[in-house]
N, C-alpha and C positions, 0 to 999 in steps of 0.2 A: 503493499497501501504505500503512494507516493505522498507526503505532503507538502496540503493546501497551504495557502498562506491563509492567517486568520485577518478578517477586519478587525481595522484597530481605529479608536480613535481617540484624541486628546485635546488633552487644554492646558492651561499654565498660569499662576499665580507666579507673583516676584519669585519666591523661594522654591515654590513646588512645582511640579509638574504630573497633572492625573492624564493617566492610558486606560481603555477600557477596551480587552479586548472580546469580540463580540462572537461567542461560540455558546452556542446551549448542552445544558447536561455533562460538563467538562470530569474529565474522569483522567486518571495517569498524567496530572501536571508532573512539569517538570519546569522548576525557574534559575538559569543561570545569570549570574547580575557581578557588573563589577562598575566602576568609574566611567567606563565610557558605554557600555552598551547592555542591552539586556536581551537573553532567549528564552525561548518560553514553548513547549511544546505542551501538547496532551491531544487527548481523543475525544470528537465528539460527535454523537449521533452516528457511530460506526466510523468517521473519516479522522484523519490525522491531520493535525493542523501545526503550524509554527509560526512564529514569529520572531523575525533578529531584527534592534534596530539599533545604530551606532547614533549616538546621542549629537547634538550640536556640539554641547558644552560639558564640560564632567558634572557626576553628577556624586552623593552622597549616598552609597550604599549600605552604612549604619541606619541610616535615616527612611528607608525604604518601608512600606507598609503594600501589604496585597490578600488579598481576598477572592475565593468564586463562590460564585453567586449563584441562580436557576440558570439564569439564559449570558450570563458575563464573567471575565477575570476582572478585577479593578485593582488597578496598583497607586499607589501616591511614592513621588518619589521627590525625594531632598535634593535641590539644587546643589552643586559645591557655592558655587560663587550669587549670590540673589541679584538676577539680572531677566530682566524679561530677552528672549529669547525672538529671532524672526522663523524659526520653524522648528522641527522636532527633532529631524536629522542630517548630520553631517552634511552628507549629501544635498544637492540643488534640486534632483531628481524628483521629477510629480509621480509620488507612488499610485496606483487604484485602491490600493488596499486601504492607504492609511487617510482620513476625514480629520476634521474640529467636530470636537465633542461642542455644541454650540450650549450646550442645556448649562455646562459649565466653564464656558469661555468668558474670560473678564479682559476687556481693553485696561493696554498699558495705560493709559490716560486716566480711566476710571479705579485702575487698582489702590486707590486712596477711599474713594467714596462707599462708603455700607450699603448705599442703597439708591435708590430713581429718585433724581433732584426736582421737588417739586416748587422750588422757589420761584415766584416769578408767575404763580398760576394759580395765585388764590381766586380770580376773578371767573374761575371756571365753574365753584360753586352755585352762579345764578347762571349756569347753563341754559335756555329751555328760554329765560326771562329778559328778552330782547330789547333793551328801553330805547322808544323814539322809533318801534315798529309796531303801527295800531296794526289791530284788527285788520283782517283784509276783505273788504265788500263783499258783499250778496253769498257770501259762505255759511251763512247762517243758520239754524238747526230749519225748521217751519218755519221760519219769518218771509223768506221770501225763495222761490227756488230757479231765480234766474230768466222767468220769461217761461220755463217749460211749464205743460198743463197736462197732466197725465187726461185728465177730464176731457179730451178731445176725440178719443179712443171712445170712450164708454159711451155717445152718444148713440154710436152705433150695433151696439150690444140692445 
């Protein structure tokens, strides 16, 4: 059985990398890890999977944690130097099996903020109450029907 490349998603913070290997029902997993790369092999659904990643910069193997879950295997890897990386891998090649985990992604510019900034949006509390825009004429309930009269058709019946 030839090993297939496992789909991998990743995200980062200034000091850590998140890697998620998207293979369900993992068995016989083996992780090899050092300060330059990670190697992962496992069986899932009767198929052998592999992941080999040479990191953009060095990481701290002692600070790494990983866990197997039902549908994926997750890694939290400490960077040796706290800095944002332009990519996960040392090579600039676009890997078809590697994608960004947008659910965990934080831009470098947003790294210091704890959440979505609502400053300057206090006027949204009055949404729907637009001052200066009076009611639209002719749109009342039963008061007027804009000149249409259903009773004209009733005369023939």
